[in-house]
C-alpha positions as CSV (number, residue, x, y, z in Angstrom):
1,M,25.1,-131.4,-81.5
2,K,25.5,-127.7,-81.0
3,N,26.7,-126.1,-77.8
4,R,27.6,-122.9,-76.0
5,L,31.1,-123.9,-74.9
6,K,32.9,-121.2,-76.8
7,V,30.7,-118.5,-75.3
8,L,31.0,-120.0,-71.8
9,R,34.8,-120.4,-72.2
10,A,35.1,-116.8,-73.4
11,E,33.1,-115.5,-70.4
12,R,35.8,-116.9,-68.1
13,D,38.6,-115.7,-70.4
14,W,39.8,-119.3,-70.8
15,T,41.7,-120.7,-73.7
16,Q,40.8,-124.1,-75.2
17,A,43.9,-125.4,-73.3
18,D,42.5,-124.1,-70.0
19,L,39.2,-125.8,-70.7
20,A,40.9,-129.0,-71.7
21,H,42.9,-128.9,-68.5
22,A,39.8,-128.4,-66.3
23,L,38.1,-131.3,-68.0
24,D,41.2,-133.5,-68.1
25,V,41.0,-134.0,-71.9
26,S,43.3,-133.0,-74.7
27,R,43.0,-129.5,-76.3
28,Q,42.1,-131.2,-79.6
29,T,39.1,-133.0,-77.8
30,A,38.0,-129.7,-76.3
31,N,38.2,-128.0,-79.7
32,A,36.3,-130.8,-81.4
33,I,33.5,-130.7,-78.8
34,E,33.3,-126.9,-79.0
35,K,33.0,-127.0,-82.8
36,G,30.4,-129.7,-82.7
37,K,32.6,-132.2,-84.5
38,F,32.5,-134.6,-81.6
39,D,29.8,-135.3,-79.1
40,P,31.1,-135.8,-75.5
41,S,30.3,-138.9,-73.6
42,L,27.5,-138.6,-71.0
43,P,30.0,-138.5,-68.1
44,L,32.0,-135.8,-69.9
45,A,28.9,-133.8,-70.6
46,F,28.0,-133.9,-67.0
47,K,31.5,-132.8,-66.0
48,I,31.3,-129.9,-68.4
49,A,27.9,-128.9,-66.9
50,R,29.3,-129.1,-63.4
51,L,32.3,-127.0,-64.4
52,F,30.0,-124.2,-65.6
53,N,27.4,-124.7,-62.9
54,L,24.7,-125.3,-65.6
55,T,22.6,-128.2,-66.7
56,V,23.6,-130.3,-69.7
57,E,20.6,-128.9,-71.6
58,E,21.7,-125.4,-71.0
59,I,25.0,-126.1,-72.7
60,F,24.2,-128.7,-75.4
61,F,21.2,-128.7,-77.8
62,D,20.0,-130.5,-80.8
63,E,20.7,-128.8,-84.1
64,Q,17.1,-129.5,-85.3
65,M,15.8,-127.4,-82.4
66,T,17.5,-124.2,-83.5
């Protein structure tokens, strides 16, 4: 699944470590989600959406829809 995490993180001038801390996950997990190598659980996806004040659909999207 693709996402806009890298862009959203950069807009806030956050490192991956900053994002990981805000989400209470490891930096490796944040990196894997950001790169599309790992899909977050539904609760984590909602936590990410709340963090950026967006909907899940505004952050994550199906690769086939691009």
